[in-house]
Each structure stands twice: as C-alpha cells, then as structure tokens.
C-alpha positions as CSV (number, residue, x, y, z in Angstrom):
1,X,0.0,0.0,0.0
2,X,1.2,3.5,-0.9
3,X,0.1,6.5,1.2
4,X,1.0,10.0,0.2
5,X,-0.3,13.5,1.0
6,X,-1.3,15.4,-2.1
7,X,-2.6,18.9,-2.8
8,X,-5.3,19.7,-5.4
9,X,-5.5,23.5,-5.2
10,X,-7.3,24.2,-8.5
11,X,-10.0,22.8,-10.8
12,X,-7.4,22.1,-13.4
13,X,-5.3,20.1,-10.9
14,X,-8.3,18.0,-10.0
15,X,-9.0,17.2,-13.6
16,X,-5.3,16.3,-14.3
17,X,-5.3,14.1,-11.2
18,X,-8.5,12.2,-12.1
19,X,-7.2,11.7,-15.7
20,X,-3.9,10.3,-14.3
21,X,-5.7,8.0,-11.9
22,X,-8.0,6.6,-14.7
23,X,-4.9,5.0,-16.2
24,X,-4.7,2.5,-13.3
25,X,-6.9,-0.5,-12.6
26,X,-6.6,-0.7,-8.8
27,X,-8.5,1.3,-6.2
28,X,-7.3,4.8,-5.3
29,X,-8.9,6.4,-2.3
30,X,-8.6,9.9,-1.0
31,X,-9.2,10.7,2.6
32,X,-9.8,14.0,4.2
33,X,-10.9,14.0,7.8
34,X,-13.6,11.3,8.2
35,X,-14.5,11.3,4.4
36,X,-13.2,8.8,1.9
37,X,-13.8,9.2,-1.8
38,X,-12.8,7.4,-5.0
39,X,-9.7,9.0,-6.6
40,X,-11.4,8.8,-10.0
41,X,-14.5,10.8,-8.9
42,X,-14.4,14.5,-9.8
43,X,-17.6,15.1,-7.8
44,X,-16.2,13.1,-4.8
45,X,-13.0,15.1,-4.8
46,X,-14.8,18.4,-4.9
47,X,-16.7,17.3,-1.8
48,X,-13.4,17.3,0.2
49,X,-11.7,20.3,1.8
50,X,-9.2,21.1,-1.0
51,X,-7.5,23.8,1.1
52,X,-5.9,21.0,3.2
53,X,-3.6,18.2,2.2
54,X,-5.5,15.1,1.2
55,X,-4.3,11.6,2.1
56,X,-4.0,9.2,-0.9
57,X,-4.1,5.5,-0.4
58,X,-3.6,2.9,-3.1
59,X,-2.8,-0.8,-3.1
60,X,-1.2,-2.2,-6.3
61,X,1.1,-4.9,-7.5
62,X,4.8,-4.2,-7.2
63,X,5.3,-3.8,-10.9
64,X,2.8,-0.9,-11.0
65,X,4.3,1.1,-8.1
66,X,6.9,3.0,-10.2
67,X,4.4,4.2,-12.8
68,X,1.9,5.1,-10.1
69,X,4.4,7.1,-8.1
70,X,5.5,9.0,-11.2
71,X,1.9,9.9,-12.0
72,X,1.3,11.1,-8.4
73,X,4.5,13.1,-8.0
74,X,3.2,16.4,-9.5
75,X,0.4,16.4,-6.8
76,X,2.5,15.5,-3.7
77,X,2.3,18.1,-0.9
C-alpha cells in the first residue's frame, strides 16, 4: 500500500489528477478527515476540503508502483 499526502488546489489540478488515476486499474482512495472518496470521482474530490492536504491510499502490484508514483508526483504536498 502506498500512502501520500497530495494537494489539489485548482479545478485544473483535480482534472489532471483524475485523468492520471484513470490509467490505473486498482482502487485509489482519497481521505480528508472522516471522508473517503474514489480518486477517480471528480464530484467526490470536490466534496473534500481542498485547502488542506489530502491523504491518498492505493494498493497495487509491485510492478505498478513505479508508474503510479511517477503519475502522483506532481500532486505531492
């Protein structure tokens, strides 16, 4: 499992993040406080407090980790 804190400060950043996450076939969850949403859901992401760092959680096979970390890097807090 990979856990990272990310920032999505703009609408454009949210769109880019969702597009990047759609390339992967494993669950990507975003947590903010007591809320947990699908990392591929634009509406779900907009229901979170985007002024605070968001915790990303994803579980994938070892051979997918490098590509995933590269896709997430621009959003890391």
